[in-house]
C-alpha positions in Angstrom: 102.9 124.8 108.0 101.0 122.2 105.5 104.4 120.7 105.2 105.0 119.6 108.8 102.1 116.9 108.9 103.1 114.9 105.4 106.7 115.5 107.0 105.7 113.5 110.4 103.5 111.1 107.4 106.7 110.3 106.1 108.7 109.7 109.3 105.8 107.4 110.2 106.0 105.4 107.4 109.7 104.8 107.4 109.5 104.1 111.0 107.0 101.1 110.5 108.2 99.6 107.7 112.0 100.4 107.8 113.8 97.7 105.5 111.4 94.8 105.8 111.0 92.6 103.0 107.2 92.3 102.6 107.0 94.4 99.1 105.4 93.2 95.8 108.2 91.6 93.5 107.3 92.9 90.3 110.5 91.5 87.9 113.6 89.3 89.1 115.3 92.6 90.3 112.6 94.7 90.8 109.9 95.4 93.7 107.3 97.9 94.8 107.3 98.6 98.3 104.3 101.4 99.2 102.7 103.7 97.0 102.6 107.5 99.4 101.7 110.7 98.0 100.1 113.6 100.1 98.7 112.1 102.7 97.6 108.8 101.2 99.7 105.7 102.1 99.0 102.7 99.6 100.3 99.3 101.6 101.8 97.0 99.0 102.3 93.1 100.0 102.3 89.9 98.4 100.7 88.2 101.9 98.0 88.7 103.8 99.8 88.6 106.8 102.6 91.3 106.0 99.7 93.5 105.1 98.5 92.8 108.9 101.8 93.4 110.0 102.1 96.9 108.0 99.1 98.2 109.5 99.9 97.6 113.1 102.9 99.2 112.5 101.9 102.2 111.0 99.2 102.6 113.8 102.0 102.3 116.5 104.1 104.7 114.5 101.7 107.0 114.0 100.4 106.8 118.0 103.7 107.5 119.1 103.5 110.9 117.5 99.8 111.6 117.9 98.4 110.5 114.0 96.0 108.2 114.4 95.0 105.8 110.9 91.2 107.0 110.0 89.1 103.8 110.2 86.7 104.9 107.6 89.0 105.8 104.9 91.1 102.7 105.5 90.4 99.9 102.9 91.5 97.2 101.5 91.8 95.1 98.2 92.7 91.5 97.3 94.3 90.6 94.2 94.0 86.8 93.3 93.9 85.8 96.9 92.8 82.4 98.3 89.2 82.5 99.6 89.9 81.4 103.4 92.8 84.2 104.1 91.2 86.1 107.3 90.3 89.4 107.8 92.4 92.4 107.9 91.5 94.7 110.8 92.3 98.0 112.4 92.1 99.4 116.0 89.5 95.6 116.3 87.8 96.8 113.6 87.5 94.7 110.1 88.7 97.0 107.4 86.4 97.1 104.3 87.1 95.6 101.3 87.1 97.3 97.9 87.5 96.0 94.1 88.3 99.4 93.0 89.8 102.4 94.1 91.2 106.1 92.8 95.1 106.6 93.4 97.0 109.9 91.4 93.4 110.0 89.1 93.8 106.6 88.4 91.6 103.7 88.4 93.1 100.9 90.3 90.9 97.8 90.0 91.4 94.2 91.5 91.2 92.5 88.0 93.7 94.7 86.6 94.1 96.0 83.6 93.7 99.4 81.8 89.7 99.4 80.8 88.2 100.7 83.7 90.6 103.7 84.2 90.5 104.5 80.2 87.0 103.9 80.3 86.5 106.9 83.0 88.8 109.1 81.2 87.2 109.1 78.3 84.1 109.7 79.9 85.3 112.8 81.5 86.3 113.9 77.7 82.9 113.2 76.5 81.6 115.3 79.3 84.2 117.8 78.2 83.3 118.1 74.9 79.4 118.5 75.6 79.7 121.4 77.5 81.5 122.8 74.6 79.0 121.9 71.7 76.3 123.1 74.3 78.2 126.5 74.8 79.7 126.8 71.4 78.4 128.4 68.2 77.9 125.7 65.9 80.0 127.4 63.2 83.0 127.5 64.9 85.8 125.1 63.7 86.4 123.9 68.2 82.5 123.0 68.4 81.8 119.0 67.9 78.8 118.2 66.0 76.9 115.0 66.6 
């Protein structure tokens, strides 16, 4: 039964965005539309107006089949955007702006670059090794000494 909502979400996003040309141009021949995984959708656009259109279209198509876009989970992140481009709203509520978000266990930041993501992964590895040292035998070859 869990697959049915995901199929519905895929249908909603296809209906909402169709073949409109609001994706991000990566190279001369490559474009990136949106990132979809399970019940998460990351809307990508070159222009703020395109993002507004995508949010409105997503809401309209979701409402047609009884789904709602969660206002508290809906955020916006701007990368190299002019300061006075206005707000993006969902059902009259202005979306909260974020400087970073987590997508498929990777940290995506507004400034770009892998530093934050690599740092987070290193901290996780350090925590895992710390727990091994705590419970491991000091003479064991798996034990990491500080």
